[in-house]
C-alpha positions, 0 to 999 in steps of 0.5 A: 738298480732300484727295485720298486715294490708297493706304492704308498699314497701321500695326500697334499697335506703330507707332501707339504709337511714332508716337503716332497712334490705331489705331482712332480718326481721326488724322493723321501726317506722317513720312519714308517710310523711317522709316515702313518701318523702324518696322515690326518684322516688315517691310513686304510688297512692296506697302508697300515698292514704294509707300513705298520710292521716296519715300526720306526724303520726308515722307508725310502719312497720315490715318485716319478712324474708318470706316477699318479698324484701323491703315489710313491713307490716303496723302494727295497734299496736305500737310494741314499747309498747310490 
């Protein structure tokens, strides 16, 4: 079973760039530092504090249709291992 922790916001530009949905369900595996750099206006302190310490470690994000637009849950488990 997947365990969800914090949520991370991806704006429309990031969703298009990383080819994931903004409104629909989706999944993304990406290095944390690449995700941080991909936001054109930069992330707020919450996101920098959450993702920054992870460096180039791959994070696994999942969004359900019921989540707010652009909000992805940071998963504790790699969903690719399912």
